[in-house]
N, C-alpha and C positions, 0 to 999 in steps of 0.2 A: 622779097621784102618781108613777107610774113614769117619766113623761116629765120631771117636775120633778127627780126624783132623778138621772136620767141627765144632764140639763142641768147640774145642780149639780156632778156629778163631772167633766164635761167642762170646766167653767169652772175648777175646781181644777187639773186637769191642764194647761190652757192657761196659767194663771197661773204654775204651777211651771215649765213650759217657758220662759215669758217670763223668769222670774228666772234660769234657767240660761243663757239666751241673753245676758242682760245681764252675768252673771258672766264668761261666755266672752269677750265683747267687752272688758270691763275688764281681764281677764288678758292678752288680746292687746295692749291698749294699753300696759300696764305692761311687757310683754315687749319690745315695740318700743322703749320708752324705755330699757330696760336695754341692749339691743343698740346703741342710739345712743350711750349713755354709754361703753360699751366701745370703740366705734369712736373717739370723741373722745379717750379716754385713750391709745389707741395712736398717734393722730395727734399728740397733745401730747407723748408720749414721744419721738417722732421729731423733731418740729419744735422743741420747747422744751427737750429734754434731750440727745438724741444728737448732733444737728448743733451746738448751742452748745458741748458738751463738746469736740468735734473742733476747733472754732474757738479755744477757750481753749488747747488744746495748740499751735495755730498761733501764738498770742501768745507762748507759752513759747519756741518755735523762733526767733521774731524777737528776743526778748530775748537769747537765746544768741548770735545773730549780732551784735547790737549790742555785747555785751560783748567779743566777739572783735575787732571793729573798734577799740574803745576801747583794748584791750590792745596792738594793733599800733601805734596812734598813740603810745601812751605809751612804748613801748620803741624808737620810731624805726625801725620795720621798713619803711622806704620808703614810708610813707603820710603825706601832709601833713594838718595839722589841718583845713584847708578841705575837703579831699576826704573826710575822716572825717566831718565834720559833714553833708555832702551824703548820704553813705551812711546815717548814723544817721537823718536826716530821712526817707529813703525807708522805712526800717523803721518809723519812728514813724507814718507815714501808713498803712501796712499795719495796724498795731496799732489805730489810731483807727478804721479802716474796720471791723475785726472787732468792736470795742466798740460802734460805732453799730448794727451788725447785731444784736449780742447784746441791746441795749436794746429791740429790737422784739419780743423773745420774751416769753413769760409768766414774770414774775419774782415769786417769793415775797418776803416782807418781808426776811428774813435775807439772801437772795440780792442784793437791791437794796442793802443795807447793805455787803456785801462788795464789790460792784461799785464803789460810791462810794469805798471805801477803796483799791481798786486804781487807780482813776483819779487819786486824789490822790497815790498813791505814784509813778505814772508821771510826773506833772507834776514832782514833786521830783527824780526820777532824770534826766529830760530836762534840767532846769535845771542840775544838777550836771555832766552830760556836756558841755554847751556851755561851762560855766565851766572845766572841766578842760582841754578842748581849746584854749581861748583863752589858757591860761597857758603859760609857758615850761616845758620839760621837767621839771626836778626839782620845781618848784612844783606843776605839774599832777599829777605822780605822788603828791605829798604829800597833795593834796586828795582824790585817788582813794582812797588808803589810809585817810585819816581819815574821809571821809564817803561817797565814791562807791561803794565796795564795799558798805558797809552799806545804802545806798539801793537798790542792785541786789538785795541779799538780801531787803530788805523788800518790794520789788515782787514777787519770786518767792513769798514767803510769802503775800501777799494773793491772788496768782493761784492758789496751791495750795489755799487755803481756799475759793475760788470753785469750783474744780474738784471738790473733795470734796463740796460741797453738792449738786452735780448728781446724784451717786449717791444721796444721802439723799432728795431730792425724787423721784427716779426710783423708789425703793423704795416711797414713799408712793403713787405712782400705780399701781404694781403691786398693792399691797394693796387700793386702791379698785377696781381691775378685778376682783380675786378676789371682792369683795363683789357686784358686778354679775353676775358669772358664776354665783355661788351663787343670786342672785335669779332668774336666768333658769331655772335648774334647778328651783326651787320652782314657778315659773309653769308649766313644762312638766308637772310632776307634777300640779298642780291641773287642768290641761287634760285630762290622762289620766283623773283621777278623775271629772270632769264627763262625759267621753265614756262611762265605765263606767256612771254614773248614768243617762244618757240611754238607753243600751242596755238596762239593767234595766227602765226605765220602758216602753220599746217592747215588750219581752217581756211585761211585766205587762199592758199594754193589749191586746196580741194575745191573751193567755191569757184575759183577762176577756171579750173580745169573743167568743171561741170558746165560753166557758162560757155566755154569754148566748144565743148562737145555739143551742147544744145544748138549753138549757132551753126556748127558744122552739119548737124542733122537737118536743120531747116534749109541750109544751102543745098544739100543733096536732094531733098524733097522737091525743091524748086527746079 
């Protein structure tokens, strides 16, 4: 009977330790997943938000230079229309290169819509620029004042909307990262609790073993 009772207690303890071990492994797995997601969020923050935002400002810089070239050609400041078109095309290629690079990043639905709007606005603006430069002085300036200036402003507005959404999506990524960090703290707390439980169990087993040993010694003395 004593042997059976002792065996039964050992099986209970072994089963309990096995459950604790499984819980520890599960917590460790979940913690690794949280760390992986945090790492992915930071990588996405850099590759899909920070770098593209810088590239979008580069587009704005090229739009500014394009407007300056167009203005010089319209006021006849020593620049020929053919030369102006060549310079504008150079900036257009730079803008297209940045947009192609931007399309390879992770885009949310609203971001994709704004990007499509920007591309359409750029096509309209580029068409008007060529038309303005191909016209004679006064007629070209008239087209610029009636449509060209507005097209340039529309392009800048679309670009501004695209830049602003970068900040919005970035904030959402930060919020998601905070959730993963909180989860990691919870997992660490659970691991600490399990460690304490295991410590208490070890102390209890050692105390119980000493008590059994003392009782056995008293029995043998009797």
